[in-house]
Structure formats: C-alpha cells, structure tokens
C-alpha positions in Angstrom: 114.5 137.1 85.0 113.7 137.1 88.8 111.4 134.4 90.1 107.9 135.4 91.2 106.6 134.4 94.6 103.8 132.1 93.4 103.9 128.8 95.4 101.7 126.0 94.1 102.3 123.2 96.6 103.9 119.9 95.8 103.2 118.9 92.1 104.0 115.4 91.3 106.8 115.1 88.7 107.3 111.4 88.5 106.5 108.1 90.2 106.1 104.4 89.6 102.9 104.8 87.6 102.2 106.9 84.6 101.1 110.5 84.0 98.8 112.2 84.8 97.4 110.0 87.7 100.6 108.1 88.5 99.6 106.0 91.6 96.9 107.8 93.5 95.7 106.1 96.6 92.0 106.3 97.5 91.2 106.9 101.1 87.5 105.8 101.2 84.6 105.9 103.6 85.4 109.2 105.5 89.0 109.7 104.4 89.0 113.4 105.4 88.4 114.8 108.8 84.7 115.7 108.7 85.0 119.3 109.9 88.6 119.9 108.9 89.8 123.1 107.4 90.3 123.2 103.6 92.8 121.0 102.0 94.2 122.2 98.7 95.6 120.3 95.7 99.3 119.7 96.4 99.0 120.1 100.2 100.9 117.7 102.4 98.5 115.9 104.6 98.8 114.0 107.9 96.6 111.7 110.0 94.4 113.3 112.5 95.3 111.1 115.5 94.6 108.1 117.7 91.2 106.5 117.2 90.5 108.6 114.0 92.6 107.7 111.0 91.3 110.4 108.8 93.5 113.0 107.2 93.8 116.8 107.4 96.0 119.5 106.0 99.5 119.3 107.5 100.5 122.3 109.6 103.9 122.9 107.9 106.8 124.5 109.6 107.3 123.0 113.1 104.3 120.7 112.6 105.6 119.3 109.4 109.0 118.6 111.0 107.6 116.3 113.7 104.7 114.5 112.1 105.0 111.7 109.6 103.0 112.7 106.4 100.2 110.6 105.0 101.1 111.9 101.6 100.2 114.8 99.2 96.5 115.7 98.6 95.3 115.3 95.0 91.5 115.8 95.2 88.4 114.3 96.6 84.7 113.5 96.1 81.9 113.8 98.5 78.1 113.9 98.7 77.0 117.5 98.9 73.6 118.2 100.5 73.9 121.8 99.2 73.6 120.7 95.6 72.1 117.2 96.1 74.7 115.2 94.3 78.2 113.8 94.5 80.8 116.5 93.9 84.3 115.8 92.4 86.8 118.5 93.4 90.5 119.1 93.3 90.3 120.5 96.8 88.4 119.9 100.0 86.5 123.1 100.9 86.1 122.3 104.6 83.2 120.2 105.7 80.1 120.7 107.8 76.7 119.0 108.0 75.4 121.8 105.8 77.5 120.8 102.8 78.4 117.1 103.3 75.7 114.5 103.8 77.7 112.0 105.9 81.3 111.4 106.9 81.3 108.1 105.1 80.6 109.7 101.7 84.0 111.5 101.7 86.7 109.9 99.5 90.2 111.5 99.3 92.9 110.9 96.7 96.4 111.0 98.0 99.9 110.4 96.5 101.9 108.4 99.0 104.1 106.3 96.7 107.5 106.3 98.4 109.2 106.6 94.9 107.3 109.8 94.0 109.0 113.0 93.3 107.5 116.5 93.4 108.1 120.0 92.0 107.9 122.7 94.6 108.9 126.4 95.0 111.4 127.6 97.5 111.0 130.5 100.0 112.4 134.0 99.9 115.9 132.7 100.6 115.7 130.0 98.0 117.2 126.4 97.8 120.8 125.9 97.0 122.6 123.3 94.9 124.8 122.6 97.9 121.7 121.4 99.8 121.0 118.5 97.4 120.7 115.3 99.5 119.6 117.2 102.6 116.2 117.0 104.3 113.8 119.9 104.3 110.7 121.2 106.0 107.9 123.2 104.4 105.4 125.9 105.2 101.8 125.3 104.3 101.2 128.8 103.0 97.8 130.0 101.9 95.7 127.9 99.4 93.7 129.5 96.6 90.0 129.0 97.1 89.3 130.0 93.5 91.3 127.3 91.7 91.9 124.9 94.6 95.7 125.0 94.3 98.0 124.7 97.3 100.1 127.6 98.6 102.7 125.3 100.3 106.4 125.9 99.7 109.8 124.5 100.7 111.7 126.1 103.6 115.4 126.8 102.8 116.9 125.3 105.9 118.3 122.0 104.7 119.6 119.7 107.4 120.3 116.2 108.4 117.3 116.1 110.7 115.7 112.7 110.1 112.2 113.9 111.0 112.0 116.5 108.1 109.5 115.2 105.6 111.3 116.0 102.3 114.6 115.1 100.7 116.0 117.5 98.1 116.7 115.7 94.8 117.8 118.6 92.7 117.1 122.2 91.4 115.3 123.2 88.3 117.4 125.3 86.0 116.0 124.6 82.5 114.8 126.1 80.3 116.6 129.3 81.1 114.3 132.2 81.9 111.4 130.0 82.8 109.6 130.5 86.1 111.6 129.2 89.0 114.8 128.6 87.2 116.8 131.6 88.4 119.1 130.9 91.4 118.1 132.4 94.7 114.7 133.5 96.0 111.6 131.5 95.0 113.5 129.0 92.8 112.1 125.6 91.9 113.3 122.3 93.5 112.6 118.6 93.0 112.0 116.7 96.2 111.1 113.2 97.3 109.5 111.8 100.4 111.8 111.4 103.4 109.2 110.9 106.1 105.9 109.4 104.8 103.9 106.6 106.3 104.5 104.3 103.4 108.3 104.5 104.1 108.4 104.2 107.9 108.2 101.0 110.0 106.6 102.5 113.1 102.9 103.3 113.6 102.0 106.9 112.7 98.4 107.2 114.0 99.4 108.7 117.4 
C-alpha cells in the first residue's frame, strides 16, 4: 500500500526517560518568543538570537541546516487574558498582548535530550536504507491549527554535512502495510539529534 503524504513532525520514539513524557525540559519565564508565529507539537525549535534566549519555530530547509536546534517542541502553558486563566496547550498559537498576559507567564516544554530518537515522515522522494548514518535536514511544512500537530518532515538529501540537525538511525518497515512502511515516497524514518544545543560545545545564542 502506498504511503500517504501526512507529515506529523518529530514524534519522540525513545529517550533516557520513560514514556510518555520521557525527559521534557521546561523553558520557564518567557520561554517562547512573545510575538512569534505558531509552534506546533513536534516542530524543531531554535533560539531567537543574541540578548533574547527565547525559542521560536525553526525555519527548516536552509535555516535548519545552519542553526543549532534548541530541541523539539512538546507543548506549553501561558496566562491567557482572553479566557482569564492559565491555558495548557500542545501548541503555541502565536502570541500577542491580546491573548497573553505577560511574556514571563509563558512556559515551553522541549525535548532536548541528546539520546532521544524520533519518528518522522520522509518527503516525496523518500529516505533510503543506504542513507542510514548520514545527516539530514528538514522542512517545517504546515502545522495543523485544529489539533496542534506539526507538519515538519525529513528532506531526502542525506549527506556528511556536519551542520545538518538530524542523523538517520533507521527506516520503519514493520508491520507491513502500516502507514509509512512502504519504501519510497513518504516513508517513515527514525532519527536522532545531530546538531542540538545539548550536544555542542560552542555557544548557540548568536
């Protein structure tokens, strides 16, 4: 059965903790860029820049290839002035003073464990077995505002480029006939961090 084009971002498959939360890291007191665009569950995220330290949705494609990731987004909480209470959400809808009381009320949850592995869908070309061990980039795609799930997917151009953020660990082939198990377009892959701030020794807030 052919695979469907239905990307879901980077879904954690294993890590040093235990399912379902594994080893989430809390970025407290304004962890998300106050007026950033939406960040969806499973999106790679990066630091905003010098003098800021907050996170935003990674650009993917060329942007993902040159910027060290802060991790993978796994939800947030924030004080909403629109509903008058703290909101827990699996995605960040994009903030403004209308909906968020104060930058310091935003708390983000991010997977940045260097031992984590993730399930992700490949692009229209697909990911090949011969590429296992190579580094990969990604495209951020289009997130789903209805369920908060990421639209990010893996780009098929595996390489030795050290700056690429993902290392291909393997392909998903079982059970036969399940989504993503057919070889070729839109297959499923297992990846690990190659370029994340918890694995590098140089400063990343640049």
